[in-house]
N, CA, C and O atoms as a MOPAC input file, in Angstrom:
PM7 MOZYME 1SCF
protein

 N    118.83000 1    37.37800 1    97.85100 1
 C    118.49300 1    38.30900 1    96.80000 1
 C    119.22200 1    37.95000 1    95.50400 1
 O    118.59500 1    37.71500 1    94.47200 1
 N    120.54900 1    37.91100 1    95.57300 1
 C    121.31100 1    37.53300 1    94.39300 1
 C    121.70300 1    36.07900 1    94.51300 1
 O    122.30400 1    35.66100 1    95.50300 1
 N    121.35900 1    35.31900 1    93.50000 1
 C    121.72000 1    33.91200 1    93.47300 1
 C    122.22700 1    33.57900 1    92.08300 1
 O    121.62600 1    33.96500 1    91.08000 1
 N    123.33000 1    32.86200 1    92.03300 1
 C    123.92400 1    32.50200 1    90.74600 1
 C    122.92800 1    31.77800 1    89.84300 1
 O    122.99600 1    31.89300 1    88.62000 1
 N    122.01000 1    31.03800 1    90.44600 1
 C    121.06000 1    30.29100 1    89.62500 1
 C    120.19500 1    31.21900 1    88.78100 1
 O    119.65500 1    30.79700 1    87.75800 1
 N    120.05500 1    32.48400 1    89.19800 1
 C    119.24600 1    33.43200 1    88.42900 1
 C    119.89000 1    33.82800 1    87.10800 1
 O    119.22500 1    34.38400 1    86.23500 1
 N    121.18500 1    33.54300 1    86.95700 1
 C    121.82800 1    33.84300 1    85.68400 1
 C    121.21600 1    33.05300 1    84.53600 1
 O    121.36100 1    33.43200 1    83.37300 1
 N    120.53000 1    31.95200 1    84.85600 1
 C    119.85600 1    31.19500 1    83.80400 1
 C    118.76500 1    32.03600 1    83.13400 1
 O    118.32700 1    31.73000 1    82.02500 1
 N    118.33800 1    33.08800 1    83.81600 1
 C    117.30900 1    33.97200 1    83.25800 1
 C    117.84000 1    34.82200 1    82.10600 1
 O    117.07000 1    35.49200 1    81.41700 1
 N    119.14600 1    34.79400 1    81.90300 1
 C    119.70200 1    35.47000 1    80.73400 1
 C    119.08700 1    34.91000 1    79.45300 1
 O    118.99800 1    35.60300 1    78.44000 1
 N    118.66900 1    33.65500 1    79.51100 1
 C    118.03000 1    33.03300 1    78.35000 1
 C    116.74900 1    33.77900 1    77.97000 1
 O    116.38000 1    33.82400 1    76.79700 1
 N    116.06900 1    34.36600 1    78.96800 1
 C    114.86400 1    35.15800 1    78.67500 1
 C    115.21700 1    36.38800 1    77.84000 1
 O    114.51500 1    36.73100 1    76.88900 1
 N    116.31600 1    37.04400 1    78.21300 1
 C    116.75600 1    38.19800 1    77.42300 1
 C    117.10100 1    37.76900 1    76.00600 1
 O    116.75700 1    38.43700 1    75.03100 1
 N    117.79000 1    36.63400 1    75.91800 1
 C    118.16200 1    36.12400 1    74.59800 1
 C    116.93400 1    35.77300 1    73.76100 1
 O    116.91300 1    36.01100 1    72.55300 1
 N    115.92600 1    35.21500 1    74.39500 1
 C    114.70700 1    34.84300 1    73.66900 1
 C    113.94800 1    36.06100 1    73.16300 1
 O    113.36300 1    36.03000 1    72.08000 1
 N    113.96000 1    37.13200 1    73.94900 1
 C    113.17400 1    38.31000 1    73.58800 1
 C    113.95900 1    39.36000 1    72.81100 1
 O    113.37200 1    40.25400 1    72.20000 1
 N    115.27600 1    39.25200 1    72.83300 1
 C    116.11800 1    40.20600 1    72.11800 1
 C    117.37800 1    39.49200 1    71.62400 1
 O    118.49000 1    39.81000 1    72.04700 1
 N    117.18900 1    38.52700 1    70.72700 1
 C    118.30700 1    37.64900 1    70.35300 1
 C    119.48300 1    38.37000 1    69.69300 1
 O    120.63500 1    38.07500 1    70.01100 1
 N    119.22400 1    39.28700 1    68.80100 1
 C    120.32100 1    39.97100 1    68.12700 1
 C    121.12300 1    40.83700 1    69.09100 1
 O    122.35100 1    40.88800 1    69.02100 1
 N    120.41400 1    41.51600 1    69.99100 1
 C    121.09500 1    42.37200 1    70.95300 1
 C    121.93900 1    41.53300 1    71.89800 1
 O    123.08700 1    41.88400 1    72.17100 1
 N    121.40000 1    40.44500 1    72.39700 1
 C    122.16700 1    39.58600 1    73.30500 1
 C    123.34900 1    38.93800 1    72.58000 1
 O    124.42600 1    38.79100 1    73.15700 1
 N    123.15200 1    38.56000 1    71.34200 1
 C    124.25300 1    37.98800 1    70.56600 1
 C    125.38500 1    39.01600 1    70.44100 1
 O    126.55900 1    38.68000 1    70.60000 1
 N    125.02000 1    40.25700 1    70.15800 1
 C    126.02300 1    41.32100 1    70.04200 1
 C    126.69100 1    41.58500 1    71.39100 1
 O    127.90300 1    41.78600 1    71.45600 1
 N    125.90200 1    41.58300 1    72.46700 1
 C    126.47100 1    41.81400 1    73.79400 1
 C    127.47000 1    40.71900 1    74.16000 1
 O    128.56900 1    41.01400 1    74.62900 1
 N    127.09600 1    39.46300 1    73.94900 1
 C    127.97400 1    38.33700 1    74.29200 1
 C    129.26800 1    38.42400 1    73.48800 1
 O    130.34900 1    38.18000 1    74.02500 1
 N    129.16600 1    38.76900 1    72.20700 1
 C    130.36300 1    38.89900 1    71.36800 1
 C    131.24700 1    40.04000 1    71.86900 1
 O    132.47000 1    39.90400 1    71.91700 1
 N    130.63200 1    41.16100 1    72.24100 1
 C    131.37800 1    42.29800 1    72.76500 1
 C    132.07500 1    41.93300 1    74.07100 1
 O    133.25600 1    42.22700 1    74.25400 1
 N    131.34100 1    41.29000 1    74.97700 1
 C    131.89800 1    40.88900 1    76.26800 1
 C    133.08400 1    39.95200 1    76.07300 1
 O    134.12200 1    40.10600 1    76.71600 1
 N    132.91900 1    38.99000 1    75.18800 1
 C    133.97900 1    38.01500 1    74.91500 1
 C    135.20600 1    38.71300 1    74.32800 1
 O    136.33500 1    38.41700 1    74.72100 1
 N    134.98900 1    39.63400 1    73.39300 1
 C    136.10100 1    40.35800 1    72.77200 1
 C    136.81100 1    41.24900 1    73.78200 1
 O    138.03800 1    41.35100 1    73.76900 1
 N    136.05000 1    41.88800 1    74.65100 1
 C    136.64600 1    42.78900 1    75.64000 1
 C    137.55500 1    42.04100 1    76.60500 1
 O    138.55900 1    42.59100 1    77.05900 1
 N    137.22200 1    40.80200 1    76.92200 1
 C    138.00800 1    40.01900 1    77.88300 1
 C    139.04100 1    39.09900 1    77.22700 1
 O    139.74100 1    38.35600 1    77.91500 1
 N    139.13100 1    39.15300 1    75.89600 1
 C    140.09200 1    38.30200 1    75.19100 1
 C    141.50300 1    38.84200 1    75.35900 1
 O    141.70400 1    40.01900 1    75.65700 1
 N    142.47100 1    37.96200 1    75.16300 1
 C    143.87100 1    38.37400 1    75.24000 1
 C    144.14400 1    39.45800 1    74.21200 1
 O    143.63400 1    39.42500 1    73.09100 1
 N    144.94000 1    40.39700 1    74.61200 1
 C    145.33600 1    41.50000 1    73.74000 1
 C    146.57500 1    42.12700 1    74.32400 1
 O    147.43700 1    41.42500 1    74.85200 1
 N    146.68100 1    43.45100 1    74.23700 1
 C    147.82000 1    44.14400 1    74.84500 1
 C    147.82800 1    43.92700 1    76.35100 1
 O    148.89100 1    43.90000 1    76.97200 1
 N    146.65200 1    43.77300 1    76.93700 1
 C    146.52600 1    43.48200 1    78.36900 1
 C    146.24200 1    41.98500 1    78.52100 1
 O    145.27200 1    41.48500 1    77.95200 1
 N    147.06700 1    41.26800 1    79.27400 1
 C    146.83100 1    39.83400 1    79.47000 1
 C    145.47700 1    39.57600 1    80.15500 1
 O    144.97300 1    40.41600 1    80.90100 1
 N    144.91000 1    38.41100 1    79.88500 1
 C    143.59200 1    38.05000 1    80.41200 1
 C    143.54700 1    38.15100 1    81.93400 1
 O    142.56300 1    38.64100 1    82.48900 1
 N    144.59300 1    37.69900 1    82.61300 1
 C    144.59500 1    37.76100 1    84.07900 1
 C    144.34500 1    39.18800 1    84.54900 1
 O    143.55400 1    39.40800 1    85.46600 1
 N    145.00300 1    40.15000 1    83.93500 1
 C    144.84000 1    41.54000 1    84.35700 1
 C    143.45800 1    42.08400 1    84.00800 1
 O    142.89900 1    42.89800 1    84.74200 1
 N    142.91700 1    41.63000 1    82.88900 1
 C    141.54800 1    42.02900 1    82.54400 1
 C    140.56400 1    41.49100 1    83.57500 1
 O    139.61700 1    42.18000 1    83.95800 1
 N    140.79100 1    40.25800 1    84.02200 1
 C    139.91800 1    39.67900 1    85.04200 1
 C    140.04600 1    40.42900 1    86.36400 1
 O    139.05100 1    40.63500 1    87.05800 1
 N    141.27100 1    40.84100 1    86.71900 1
 C    141.45700 1    41.62300 1    87.93800 1
 C    140.73800 1    42.96800 1    87.82600 1
 O    140.13800 1    43.43400 1    88.79500 1
 N    140.79800 1    43.58800 1    86.65000 1
 C    140.06100 1    44.84100 1    86.44100 1
 C    138.55500 1    44.59800 1    86.54500 1
 O    137.82600 1    45.41100 1    87.11300 1
 N    138.10400 1    43.48700 1    86.00000 1
 C    136.67500 1    43.16400 1    86.06900 1
 C    136.22900 1    42.99600 1    87.52000 1
 O    135.11800 1    43.38500 1    87.87700 1
 N    137.09000 1    42.41900 1    88.35200 1
 C    136.76200 1    42.28200 1    89.77300 1
 C    136.61700 1    43.66300 1    90.40600 1
 O    135.67400 1    43.90700 1    91.15800 1
 N    137.54000 1    44.55700 1    90.10600 1
 C    137.47300 1    45.91000 1    90.67300 1
 C    136.17600 1    46.61100 1    90.27100 1
 O    135.54100 1    47.27100 1    91.09300 1
 N    135.79100 1    46.46600 1    89.01800 1
 C    134.53400 1    47.07600 1    88.56600 1
 C    133.35200 1    46.41700 1    89.26200 1
 O    132.43600 1    47.10300 1    89.71600 1
 N    133.36800 1    45.09000 1    89.34800 1
 C    132.26900 1    44.37800 1    90.00500 1
 C    132.16400 1    44.75000 1    91.48000 1
 O    131.06200 1    44.86900 1    92.01700 1
 N    133.31800 1    44.93400 1    92.14100 1
 C    133.28400 1    45.37800 1    93.54000 1
 C    132.70600 1    46.78700 1    93.63800 1
 O    131.94400 1    47.08900 1    94.55600 1
 N    133.06700 1    47.63800 1    92.69900 1
 C    132.58100 1    49.01700 1    92.69800 1
 C    131.07800 1    49.06800 1    92.45400 1
 O    130.36200 1    49.82700 1    93.10700 1
 N    130.60600 1    48.26100 1    91.51600 1
 C    129.17100 1    48.24100 1    91.21000 1
 C    128.40800 1    47.31600 1    92.14100 1
 O    127.17900 1    47.25200 1    92.10000 1
 N    129.15000 1    46.59400 1    92.98600 1
 C    128.59400 1    45.68800 1    93.98600 1
 C    127.71600 1    44.60200 1    93.36600 1
 O    126.59300 1    44.35600 1    93.80500 1
 N    128.25700 1    43.96700 1    92.34400 1
 C    127.54700 1    42.89100 1    91.65100 1
 C    128.10500 1    41.54300 1    92.11100 1
 O    129.15200 1    41.11100 1    91.62900 1
 N    127.41700 1    40.87900 1    93.03700 1
 C    127.96200 1    39.64300 1    93.60700 1
 C    128.20500 1    38.53200 1    92.59000 1
 O    129.17800 1    37.78700 1    92.70600 1
 N    127.33800 1    38.41800 1    91.60700 1
 C    127.53300 1    37.36500 1    90.60400 1
 C    128.82900 1    37.57600 1    89.84600 1
 O    129.59800 1    36.63500 1    89.65300 1
 N    129.07700 1    38.80600 1    89.41400 1
 C    130.27300 1    39.07400 1    88.62300 1
 C    131.52100 1    39.05800 1    89.49400 1
 O    132.59600 1    38.70400 1    89.01300 1
 N    131.40300 1    39.43600 1    90.77000 1
 C    132.55000 1    39.31500 1    91.67600 1
 C    132.97300 1    37.84700 1    91.73000 1
 O    134.15400 1    37.52900 1    91.59600 1
 N    132.01100 1    36.96700 1    91.92300 1
 C    132.31800 1    35.54000 1    92.01300 1
 C    132.87400 1    34.99100 1    90.70000 1
 O    133.89100 1    34.29900 1    90.69000 1
 N    132.20800 1    35.30100 1    89.61100 1
 C    132.63100 1    34.78000 1    88.30100 1
 C    134.03900 1    35.24700 1    87.95500 1
 O    134.89100 1    34.44200 1    87.57700 1
 N    134.28300 1    36.55500 1    88.08500 1
 C    135.59000 1    37.07000 1    87.67400 1
 C    136.69300 1    36.71300 1    88.67100 1
 O    137.85800 1    36.61800 1    88.28500 1
 N    136.34800 1    36.51500 1    89.94500 1
 C    137.33900 1    36.02700 1    90.90900 1
 C    137.76000 1    34.60100 1    90.54200 1
 O    138.94600 1    34.26900 1    90.56100 1
 N    136.78200 1    33.77100 1    90.21000 1
 C    137.09700 1    32.40100 1    89.77700 1
 C    137.92900 1    32.42300 1    88.49900 1
 O    138.92000 1    31.70200 1    88.38200 1
 N    137.51700 1    33.26000 1    87.53500 1
 C    138.25800 1    33.35200 1    86.27300 1
 C    139.69100 1    33.83200 1    86.50300 1
 O    140.63400 1    33.30300 1    85.91400 1
 N    139.84500 1    34.83700 1    87.36600 1
 C    141.18700 1    35.36100 1    87.64300 1
 C    142.07900 1    34.27000 1    88.23400 1
 O    143.23900 1    34.13000 1    87.84900 1
 N    141.52500 1    33.50100 1    89.17300 1
 C    142.30600 1    32.39700 1    89.75100 1
 C    142.69700 1    31.39100 1    88.67400 1
 O    143.83300 1    30.91900 1    88.64100 1
 N    141.75200 1    31.06400 1    87.79400 1
 C    142.03800 1    30.12000 1    86.70400 1
 C    143.11600 1    30.66000 1    85.76900 1
 O    143.87100 1    29.89300 1    85.17200 1
 N    143.18300 1    31.99400 1    85.64500 1
 C    144.18300 1    32.61700 1    84.77900 1
 C    145.46900 1    32.95500 1    85.51900 1
 O    146.31700 1    33.68000 1    84.99900 1
 N    145.61400 1    32.42800 1    86.74000 1
 C    146.87400 1    32.53100 1    87.45200 1
 C    146.98700 1    33.63400 1    88.48200 1
 O    148.07600 1    33.86600 1    89.00800 1
 N    145.89700 1    34.32200 1    88.78900 1
 C    145.95500 1    35.36900 1    89.80500 1
 C    146.17500 1    34.73900 1    91.17700 1
 O    145.56100 1    33.72900 1    91.52300 1
 N    147.05500 1    35.35200 1    91.94100 1
 C    147.33900 1    34.86400 1    93.29000 1
 C    146.35700 1    35.48100 1    94.28200 1
 O    145.66400 1    36.45200 1    93.97900 1
 N    146.31800 1    34.89700 1    95.46100 1
 C    145.46500 1    35.45900 1    96.51300 1
 C    145.95200 1    36.86200 1    96.89400 1
 O    145.14700 1    37.72300 1    97.25000 1
 N    147.25800 1    37.09000 1    96.82000 1
 C    147.79600 1    38.42400 1    97.10400 1
 C    147.29600 1    39.43400 1    96.06100 1
 O    146.91900 1    40.55100 1    96.41600 1
 N    147.29300 1    39.05200 1    94.78500 1
 C    146.79000 1    39.95100 1    93.74100 1
 C    145.30800 1    40.24700 1    93.95500 1
 O    144.87500 1    41.39400 1    93.84100 1
 N    144.53500 1    39.21100 1    94.26600 1
 C    143.10900 1    39.41100 1    94.51700 1
 C    142.88000 1    40.31800 1    95.72200 1
 O    141.99800 1    41.17600 1    95.70300 1
 N    143.67800 1    40.12300 1    96.76900 1
 C    143.56200 1    40.97400 1    97.95600 1
 C    143.89400 1    42.42100 1    97.62700 1
 O    143.21800 1    43.33500 1    98.10000 1
 N    144.92600 1    42.63900 1    96.82400 1
 C    145.28700 1    44.00000 1    96.44500 1
 C    144.19200 1    44.66800 1    95.62000 1
 O    143.95700 1    45.86900 1    95.75400 1
 N    143.52300 1    43.89400 1    94.76900 1
 C    142.40200 1    44.45600 1    94.00200 1
 C    141.31000 1    44.94900 1    94.94500 1
 O    140.74500 1    46.02300 1    94.73800 1
 N    141.01400 1    44.17200 1    95.97400 1
 C    140.00200 1    44.58200 1    96.95300 1
 C    140.42600 1    45.88500 1    97.62500 1
 O    139.61400 1    46.79900 1    97.76700 1
 N    141.67900 1    45.98000 1    98.03700 1
 C    142.17100 1    47.17300 1    98.72500 1
 C    142.18800 1    48.37600 1    97.77900 1
 O    141.78800 1    49.47300 1    98.17000 1
 N    142.64500 1    48.18200 1    96.54800 1
 C    142.65500 1    49.27600 1    95.57100 1
 C    141.23500 1    49.78800 1    95.34600 1
 O    140.99800 1    50.99600 1    95.31200 1
 N    140.29900 1    48.86200 1    95.19400 1
 C    138.90400 1    49.25600 1    94.97200 1
 C    138.38000 1    50.04100 1    96.16300 1
 O    137.71800 1    51.06400 1    95.98700 1
 N    138.66400 1    49.58100 1    97.36100 1
 C    138.21700 1    50.29500 1    98.56600 1
 C    138.82300 1    51.69400 1    98.61000 1
 O    138.13700 1    52.65600 1    98.95600 1
 N    140.09300 1    51.81200 1    98.26600 1
 C    140.75000 1    53.12300 1    98.27600 1
 C    140.11400 1    54.05900 1    97.26300 1
 O    139.88500 1    55.23100 1    97.56400 1
 N    139.82800 1    53.56600 1    96.07700 1
 C    139.22400 1    54.41300 1    95.05300 1
 C    137.81000 1    54.82900 1    95.42100 1
 O    137.39900 1    55.95600 1    95.14500 1
 N    137.07000 1    53.92800 1    96.04100 1
 C    135.72100 1    54.30100 1    96.48600 1
 C    135.79900 1    55.36400 1    97.57500 1
 O    134.98600 1    56.28900 1    97.59500 1
 N    136.76600 1    55.24300 1    98.48000 1
 C    136.93300 1    56.23500 1    99.54200 1
 C    137.35400 1    57.57700 1    98.96200 1
 O    136.83100 1    58.62000 1    99.35500 1
 N    138.29100 1    57.55000 1    98.03600 1
 C    138.74500 1    58.79100 1    97.39800 1
 C    137.59400 1    59.46100 1    96.65500 1
 O    137.48600 1    60.68700 1    96.64300 1
 N    136.75200 1    58.66900 1    96.04900 1
 C    135.59700 1    59.23000 1    95.35100 1
 C    134.68400 1    59.97100 1    96.31800 1
 O    134.20600 1    61.06300 1    96.01000 1
 N    134.44000 1    59.38800 1    97.48000 1
 C    133.60700 1    60.05300 1    98.48800 1
 C    134.25000 1    61.36300 1    98.93200 1
 O    133.56600 1    62.37400 1    99.09200 1
 N    135.55800 1    61.34200 1    99.13000 1
 C    136.26900 1    62.54700 1    99.55600 1
 C    136.19100 1    63.63300 1    98.48600 1
 O    135.86100 1    64.78100 1    98.78400 1
 N    136.49500 1    63.26900 1    97.24500 1
 C    136.50200 1    64.28300 1    96.18800 1
 C    135.11200 1    64.81200 1    95.90400 1
 O    134.95200 1    66.00600 1    95.65000 1
 N    134.10700 1    63.96200 1    95.93800 1
 C    132.73900 1    64.45400 1    95.76100 1
 C    132.33600 1    65.36200 1    96.92700 1
 O    131.62900 1    66.35400 1    96.74700 1
 N    132.80000 1    65.00100 1    98.11600 1
 C    132.51600 1    65.83300 1    99.27500 1
 C    133.10200 1    67.22700 1    99.14500 1
 O    132.47800 1    68.20600 1    99.55400 1
 N    134.30500 1    67.32300 1    98.57200 1
 C    134.89400 1    68.64100 1    98.40600 1
 C    134.11800 1    69.47000 1    97.40000 1
 O    134.12200 1    70.69900 1    97.47100 1
 N    133.46700 1    68.82300 1    96.48300 1
 C    132.70200 1    69.54000 1    95.45900 1
 C    131.35200 1    70.01400 1    95.98800 1
 O    130.85800 1    71.06200 1    95.57200 1
 N    130.76100 1    69.26300 1    96.88800 1
 C    129.36700 1    69.52300 1    97.24000 1
 C    129.09600 1    69.78400 1    98.71700 1
 O    128.05100 1    70.33400 1    99.06300 1
 N    130.01400 1    69.40000 1    99.58300 1
 C    129.68400 1    69.42700 1   101.00400 1
 C    130.56100 1    70.35100 1   101.83700 1
 O    130.25400 1    70.59400 1   103.00400 1
 N    131.61500 1    70.85800 1   101.28600 1
 C    132.49500 1    71.71200 1   102.08600 1
 C    132.25900 1    73.17100 1   101.74600 1
 O    131.79900 1    73.50700 1   100.65500 1
 N    132.57700 1    74.01700 1   102.68600 1
 C    132.40000 1    75.46500 1   102.48000 1
 C    133.41200 1    76.01000 1   101.49800 1
 O    134.34500 1    75.32000 1   101.08600 1
 N    133.20900 1    77.25100 1   101.13600 1
 C    134.06000 1    77.92000 1   100.15100 1
 C    135.47700 1    78.08000 1   100.60300 1
 O    136.30100 1    78.62700 1    99.87000 1

């Protein structure tokens, strides 16, 4: 279903909406640039978001980027565990709002 080769289809979006894609790419690049938060940590955050949204392409891309920016396997493993914990907590808290008695 998801294959990295399909990312080449981004060119279709660029062809049909060039200004919007140009703005998106600039925004994405700026958001991940070094700032108060080092790039490695931004990449780790991106992995957590990608795991939460279950986007395999971005999980792979940002995992590779994080490694290139010095993330250790322990840091990557902790991101996976943190993400799992937050997803579980979300289910619990939503359950208290909608599924439990008064």
